[in-house]
C-alpha positions as MATLAB code, in Angstrom:
seq = 'MLRTIFMIGLFAIGGLFLLKLFFGILGVFFVILLGLLRAAIFIAIVGAVLYLLIRIFSPSTAQRLRERWSGN';
ca = [
     105.846    4.133  -95.876;
     103.293    1.463  -96.662;
     100.938    2.746  -93.931;
     101.199    6.237  -95.541;
     100.456    4.778  -98.921;
      97.222    2.945  -97.556;
      96.074    6.274  -95.855;
      96.397    8.290  -98.997;
      94.438    5.592 -100.718;
      91.918    5.366  -98.072;
      91.501    9.232  -98.077;
      91.043    9.268 -102.046;
      88.400    6.578 -101.806;
      86.770    8.260  -99.087;
      86.492   11.520 -100.931;
      85.182    9.698 -104.065;
      82.502    8.310 -102.029;
      81.755   11.753 -100.555;
      81.513   13.296 -103.973;
      79.402   10.545 -105.226;
      76.866   11.166 -102.272;
      77.145   14.859 -102.559;
      76.448   15.013 -106.354;
      73.942   12.312 -106.150;
      71.767   13.917 -103.519;
      72.126   17.340 -104.984;
      72.534   16.637 -108.465;
      68.897   17.483 -109.238;
      69.370   20.854 -107.837;
      72.337   21.286 -110.194;
      70.164   20.440 -112.949;
      67.522   22.834 -111.881;
      70.022   25.717 -111.455;
      71.805   25.013 -114.827;
      68.293   24.934 -116.658;
      67.283   28.206 -114.850;
      70.562   29.706 -116.082;
      70.333   28.676 -119.555;
      66.588   30.272 -119.547;
      67.971   33.515 -118.161;
      70.767   33.748 -120.905;
      68.193   32.868 -123.360;
      65.772   35.687 -122.078;
      68.790   38.116 -121.783;
      69.659   37.585 -125.405;
      66.076   37.899 -126.847;
      65.687   41.038 -124.783;
      68.745   42.327 -125.952;
      67.979   41.856 -129.638;
      64.538   43.210 -129.345;
      66.179   46.414 -127.594;
      68.657   46.732 -130.318;
      65.888   46.579 -132.857;
      63.790   48.870 -130.974;
      66.915   51.488 -130.898;
      67.450   51.055 -134.513;
      63.902   51.596 -135.688;
      62.536   53.807 -132.969;
      65.157   55.791 -130.901;
      62.505   57.692 -128.908;
      60.913   54.803 -127.758;
      64.162   53.174 -126.846;
      64.984   56.305 -124.853;
      61.830   56.256 -123.007;
      62.374   52.445 -122.227;
      65.823   53.339 -120.855;
      64.443   56.262 -118.745;
      61.761   53.795 -117.285;
      63.963   51.252 -116.228;
      67.433   52.942 -115.289;
      66.175   56.536 -114.507;
      67.809   59.593 -115.865;
];
């Protein structure tokens, strides 16, 4: 019983050590990935707003853009 409790504790400490090591080394990549994701979402929102404005004020231009990028 006592041996089982110690083994669970040992595995928990080992897992925490591996998580710290994993996120310590790859943490920079996660930060870069989140930054790129944030930029992509921002660009998508700005593009959607611009397309909406073009669609409201110039439907023919919006149709040409839609045909150019997505086909018929």
